[in-house]
C-alpha positions, 0 to 999 in steps of 0.5 A: 838814140842808139844806132843812129850817127849824126851825118857829120859832112861838111859841103862844099861851098861854092862861091859864084860869080855874078854873071853866073847867078844871073845865068842860072837864073835865067836858065831857070825862066827858060825852063820854067816856060818850056823852053828846054834846048836854050836853059840846058846851053844856058847850064851846060856853059855854067857847069863848064865853070863848075862842074859841081855846082848841084843846082844847076846840075838839078837843072839841068837834070830837070831838064832833061826829063821834060826832054823824056831824056829818063837815063840822063835824069836821073844820073844828073840828079843822081848826081847833084845828090850827091853833091847836097844831098839836105835837098829834097826837092832832089829827091823828089825829082829822082823817084819820077822817072819812070824809065829808071828802077829802085834796087836794094836799099832805095839806091837807083839803078842807071 
């Protein structure tokens, strides 16, 4: 196809500890139960050790979204997208915040 370029960007895969995996699973369970404050605390703890953990950033963004903090939600989920743009769920959740407007090229104005 003329004009199309293949994205050859490599994504850094981070090995996380079993304990961190369990923490993230617990945070997800708490978030799904509506215990947002507790889930947020766990996510923030994980991000201290792994600041570029895109799944954790996404979950923390969803928690912010559920709490009505749309600016932080867009910022966190946007960072997750920047780190791993192959996950369509990240983009879906970026489309949810009503307080965030799109600007040229589909980018989000924060």
